[in-house]
C-alpha positions as CSV (number, residue, x, y, z in Angstrom):
1,M,-8.7,4.7,28.7
2,S,-11.5,2.4,27.8
3,R,-11.8,1.0,23.9
4,D,-14.9,3.2,23.9
5,G,-13.1,6.5,24.4
6,T,-13.9,7.4,28.0
7,L,-11.3,7.8,30.7
8,K,-12.3,5.5,34.1
9,L,-11.0,6.6,37.3
10,P,-11.6,5.0,40.8
11,F,-15.5,6.2,42.5
12,L,-15.4,8.9,39.5
13,T,-18.3,8.7,36.8
14,P,-16.5,7.8,33.1
15,I,-15.3,10.9,31.3
16,R,-15.5,11.2,27.6
17,A,-12.1,11.8,26.3
18,Q,-12.6,10.8,22.8
19,G,-12.1,14.0,20.2
20,R,-11.9,16.5,23.2
21,S,-8.5,18.1,24.8
22,T,-7.1,17.5,28.0
23,N,-8.1,20.9,29.4
24,Q,-11.5,19.9,28.9
25,I,-10.8,16.8,30.5
26,E,-9.0,18.3,33.2
27,T,-12.2,20.4,34.1
28,D,-14.4,17.3,34.3
29,I,-12.1,15.5,36.6
30,L,-12.2,18.7,38.6
31,S,-15.7,19.5,38.7
32,Q,-16.3,15.6,39.9
33,L,-13.6,15.5,42.5
34,L,-14.9,18.7,43.9
35,S,-18.7,17.7,43.2
36,E,-18.1,14.6,45.3
37,D,-16.3,16.3,48.2
38,F,-13.1,14.9,47.9
39,Y,-11.1,18.2,48.1
40,E,-12.7,21.3,49.8
41,D,-10.5,23.6,47.1
42,A,-9.5,22.6,43.6
43,P,-6.3,20.2,43.5
44,R,-3.6,21.3,41.2
45,L,-4.3,18.6,38.6
46,S,-2.4,17.9,34.8
47,V,-3.6,15.4,32.2
48,R,-1.0,14.7,29.5
49,I,-1.6,11.9,26.7
50,S,0.8,9.0,27.0
51,D,-0.4,7.0,23.6
52,F,-3.2,7.1,21.2
53,A,-5.3,3.9,21.0
54,S,-6.0,2.5,17.4
55,V,-9.1,3.4,15.5
56,S,-11.4,1.8,12.7
57,V,-12.2,4.0,9.5
58,G,-13.6,3.1,6.5
59,V,-12.1,4.0,3.3
60,S,-13.4,3.8,-0.3
61,G,-13.5,5.9,-3.6
62,A,-10.3,5.5,-5.7
63,V,-8.3,3.2,-3.6
64,F,-6.5,-0.3,-4.5
65,E,-8.1,-2.1,-1.6
66,P,-11.1,0.0,-0.3
67,H,-12.2,-1.3,2.9
68,A,-12.4,-1.0,6.9
69,V,-9.0,-0.6,7.9
70,E,-7.7,-0.2,11.7
71,I,-4.5,1.7,12.4
72,G,-2.4,3.3,15.1
73,G,-2.4,1.8,18.6
74,V,0.6,0.2,20.3
75,Q,1.2,-3.2,18.6
76,G,1.6,-5.8,21.6
77,D,4.4,-5.0,23.7
78,N,6.3,-2.3,21.3
79,I,5.9,0.6,23.3
80,D,8.3,3.3,23.4
81,A,9.0,4.2,27.3
82,L,11.4,7.0,26.2
83,R,8.4,9.0,24.4
84,Q,6.0,8.3,26.7
85,G,8.2,9.3,29.6
86,A,8.5,12.7,27.8
87,L,5.1,13.0,27.2
88,G,5.8,13.0,23.6
89,A,2.7,11.0,22.1
90,S,2.5,10.9,18.5
91,T,-0.6,11.1,16.3
92,E,1.6,9.8,13.3
93,G,0.1,6.2,13.1
94,R,-3.4,7.7,13.1
95,N,-2.9,10.1,10.5
96,L,-5.1,10.1,7.2
97,S,-2.2,9.5,5.0
98,V,-1.7,6.0,7.1
99,A,-5.4,4.8,6.5
100,L,-5.0,5.7,2.6
101,R,-1.8,3.2,2.7
102,A,-3.8,0.7,4.4
103,A,-6.5,0.9,2.0
104,G,-3.8,-0.2,-0.9
105,G,-2.6,3.7,-1.4
106,V,-4.3,6.1,-4.3
107,R,-4.9,4.9,-7.7
108,P,-3.4,6.6,-10.4
109,D,-7.0,8.6,-11.1
110,A,-7.4,9.4,-7.9
111,D,-8.5,13.4,-6.9
112,I,-6.0,14.2,-4.0
113,S,-6.8,17.6,-4.0
114,A,-10.3,16.7,-2.8
115,V,-10.2,13.9,-0.4
116,E,-13.4,13.6,1.6
117,V,-13.6,13.0,5.1
118,R,-17.0,12.6,6.9
119,R,-17.0,12.8,10.7
120,N,-20.2,12.9,12.9
121,G,-22.2,13.9,9.7
122,T,-20.1,16.7,8.9
123,L,-18.3,16.7,5.9
124,Y,-14.3,18.5,5.2
125,R,-12.7,17.8,1.7
126,L,-8.7,18.0,2.2
127,D,-6.4,18.9,-0.2
128,M,-2.9,16.3,-0.4
129,R,-1.6,17.4,-3.4
130,G,1.9,18.8,-0.9
131,V,2.7,15.0,-0.7
132,F,3.7,14.9,-4.5
133,E,4.6,18.3,-5.0
134,G,7.1,18.7,-2.2
135,K,4.8,21.0,-0.2
136,N,3.3,20.8,3.3
137,A,0.1,18.1,2.9
138,V,-3.1,18.3,4.9
139,D,-2.9,15.0,6.9
140,V,-5.3,15.1,10.1
141,M,-5.5,12.7,12.7
142,L,-8.3,10.3,12.4
143,L,-11.1,9.4,14.9
144,T,-13.1,5.9,15.1
145,G,-16.1,6.1,12.9
146,D,-14.6,8.3,10.3
147,E,-15.4,7.6,6.9
148,I,-12.9,8.5,4.0
149,R,-13.6,8.7,0.6
150,V,-11.4,9.5,-3.0
151,P,-13.1,10.7,-5.7
152,S,-11.6,10.1,-8.8
153,R,-11.1,12.1,-11.7
154,Q,-11.7,9.3,-14.6
155,C,-7.9,9.5,-16.0
156,F,-4.8,8.4,-15.8
157,Q,-2.5,10.6,-13.8
158,E,1.5,9.8,-14.7
159,D,2.5,11.9,-11.7
160,L,0.8,9.9,-9.3
161,M,2.6,6.9,-10.2
162,R,5.6,7.5,-8.0
163,P,6.3,6.5,-4.1
164,S,4.9,9.0,-1.7
165,P,3.3,8.5,1.9
166,I,0.1,7.7,0.4
167,S,0.9,5.4,-2.8
168,P,1.0,1.8,-2.4
169,P,4.0,0.5,-0.9
170,G,5.1,-1.6,-3.9
171,V,3.6,-4.0,-6.5
172,S,3.4,-7.5,-5.8
173,L,4.1,-8.8,-9.3
174,F,2.9,-12.8,-9.9
175,L,5.5,-13.9,-12.3
176,S,6.5,-17.0,-14.4
177,N,9.7,-17.1,-15.5
178,L,11.3,-18.4,-18.6
179,T,13.7,-22.2,-19.4
180,Q,16.6,-20.6,-20.6
181,P,19.1,-19.0,-19.6
182,A,18.0,-19.6,-16.3
183,T,17.1,-23.6,-16.0
184,N,14.4,-22.9,-13.4
185,N,13.0,-20.0,-11.1
186,A,14.8,-20.5,-7.7
187,S,18.2,-20.0,-9.6
188,S,16.4,-17.0,-11.4
189,A,15.2,-15.9,-7.9
190,V,12.1,-15.9,-8.4
191,G,10.0,-16.7,-5.5
192,R,7.1,-19.2,-5.5
193,D,4.4,-16.9,-5.5
194,V,5.2,-13.4,-5.6
195,R,8.1,-10.5,-6.1
196,E,8.0,-7.0,-4.8
197,I,8.8,-4.1,-7.3
198,P,9.0,-0.6,-6.4
199,Y,5.4,1.1,-7.0
200,G,5.8,3.4,-10.8
201,T,8.2,0.3,-12.0
202,R,7.1,0.0,-15.9
203,Y,7.1,-3.5,-17.7
204,L,10.4,-3.2,-19.4
205,Q,12.1,-2.8,-15.9
206,A,10.0,-6.2,-14.6
207,V,11.2,-8.0,-17.7
208,I,14.6,-6.9,-17.0
209,D,14.4,-8.0,-13.4
210,T,12.7,-11.1,-14.1
211,N,15.9,-12.3,-16.3
212,C,13.5,-12.4,-19.4
213,V,16.7,-9.9,-21.3
214,G,19.8,-11.3,-22.1
215,G,22.0,-14.1,-23.3
216,S,23.3,-15.5,-26.4
217,R,21.8,-13.9,-29.2
218,T,21.4,-16.8,-31.3
219,T,18.9,-18.6,-28.8
220,S,17.4,-15.8,-26.8
221,A,16.8,-13.4,-28.8
222,D,13.7,-13.9,-30.3
223,R,12.0,-14.1,-26.5
224,S,8.5,-12.3,-25.8
225,S,6.6,-11.3,-23.0
226,V,2.8,-11.1,-21.5
227,L,1.5,-8.6,-19.0
228,F,-1.9,-9.6,-17.3
229,S,-3.2,-6.3,-15.9
230,R,-6.7,-4.8,-15.0
231,N,-7.9,-1.4,-15.5
232,P,-8.2,0.0,-11.8
233,V,-11.2,2.4,-13.0
234,T,-13.4,0.2,-15.2
235,G,-12.2,-3.0,-13.7
236,V,-11.7,-4.5,-17.3
237,S,-8.6,-7.3,-17.5
238,V,-6.1,-5.9,-19.9
239,V,-3.7,-8.6,-21.8
240,I,-0.3,-6.8,-23.1
241,E,2.3,-9.0,-25.4
242,R,5.8,-7.7,-26.6
243,D,8.3,-9.0,-28.3
244,I,11.5,-8.1,-26.1
245,E,13.5,-7.1,-28.7
246,D,10.9,-4.6,-29.7
247,L,10.3,-3.5,-26.4
248,L,13.9,-2.9,-25.7
249,R,14.4,-0.6,-29.1
250,R,10.5,1.4,-28.1
251,A,11.5,1.9,-24.6
252,D,11.4,5.6,-25.2
253,R,7.6,5.3,-26.1
254,D,5.4,5.5,-22.9
255,D,2.4,3.8,-24.5
256,Y,4.2,0.8,-25.1
257,D,6.1,0.5,-22.0
258,P,3.2,0.8,-19.4
259,Y,3.6,1.2,-15.8
260,L,3.0,-2.0,-13.3
261,L,-0.1,-1.8,-10.8
262,P,-0.8,-3.9,-7.7
263,G,-1.7,-7.5,-8.8
264,D,-0.2,-7.9,-12.0
265,A,1.3,-10.7,-13.5
266,L,3.8,-11.3,-16.1
267,A,5.0,-14.3,-17.7
268,C,7.9,-14.8,-20.2
269,Y,8.2,-17.0,-23.6
270,D,11.4,-18.7,-24.6
271,S,12.8,-18.2,-28.1
272,T,11.5,-20.4,-30.8
273,V,15.5,-21.6,-31.2
274,T,15.5,-22.5,-27.5
275,N,11.4,-24.2,-27.7
276,I,13.2,-26.4,-31.0
277,T,15.8,-27.3,-28.8
278,E,13.8,-28.5,-25.9
279,I,11.9,-30.2,-28.2
280,G,14.8,-32.1,-29.3
281,R,16.1,-32.7,-26.2
282,A,12.4,-34.5,-24.9
283,L,12.6,-36.7,-28.2
284,S,16.4,-37.5,-27.7
285,V,15.1,-39.0,-24.0
286,I,12.2,-40.5,-25.3
287,G,14.4,-42.5,-28.0
288,A,17.0,-43.4,-25.2
289,V,14.0,-45.0,-23.4
290,T,12.7,-46.5,-26.5
291,L,16.3,-48.6,-26.9
292,L,16.4,-49.5,-23.3
293,R,12.9,-51.4,-24.0
């Protein structure tokens, strides 16, 4: 099978396979075998799919990373010989849900009841609400050249802020951690660049996950944190600052404890007591250096 979707066999004219059934391909092969006098009578012939090639499709609209994606196909030498031997070709790697996830997943403003798939000039609207409702969802196999567009409802939908086959695989959160009680980011298990957290995580959960909560009340209670986010619908940047103790007391208020989105950044600031202590420590070092001179 060639990348252009045609089946090329020795001594036969290339046969178009993409978008056609195996019965149609069998008919074309038999027709050529008889017309070219390879056989006088129609031989027994069976065409089966051993695996599907990758496809390139465009994804736009209410997804976090709209762009052209390539999905499906065999990656390198990663071939499932047992499945191929059992003639068990799978379309899952080329399904609509895979394309949406490869484009960053659907945004919380997405209208998943009318996902658009344009193929050869024909527009199809598919209802994918089943992935969030525990029902069978329409999840079609895609072909190269398909165009997918997810409409926007222009409003935030909390029921889409949870893991699903079409949600972001997680949130890569950019972090800047506090000095105390953890002495550095390494001991706080904070990576150099980002940290992965589950999709649907809230502000307070991320603050706890980054070791910004707890410690001695006399030195750590007056901490604060800042969330840097961007509205996925308008593209406007948002800065949210919270006193951590206040955030803990208002954890039951959803408007005070927002969800985190891919690309968000979180910074934690130490308490006033800790800051004064650090200033005193710096002054002590400077004084010691002066005396040595």
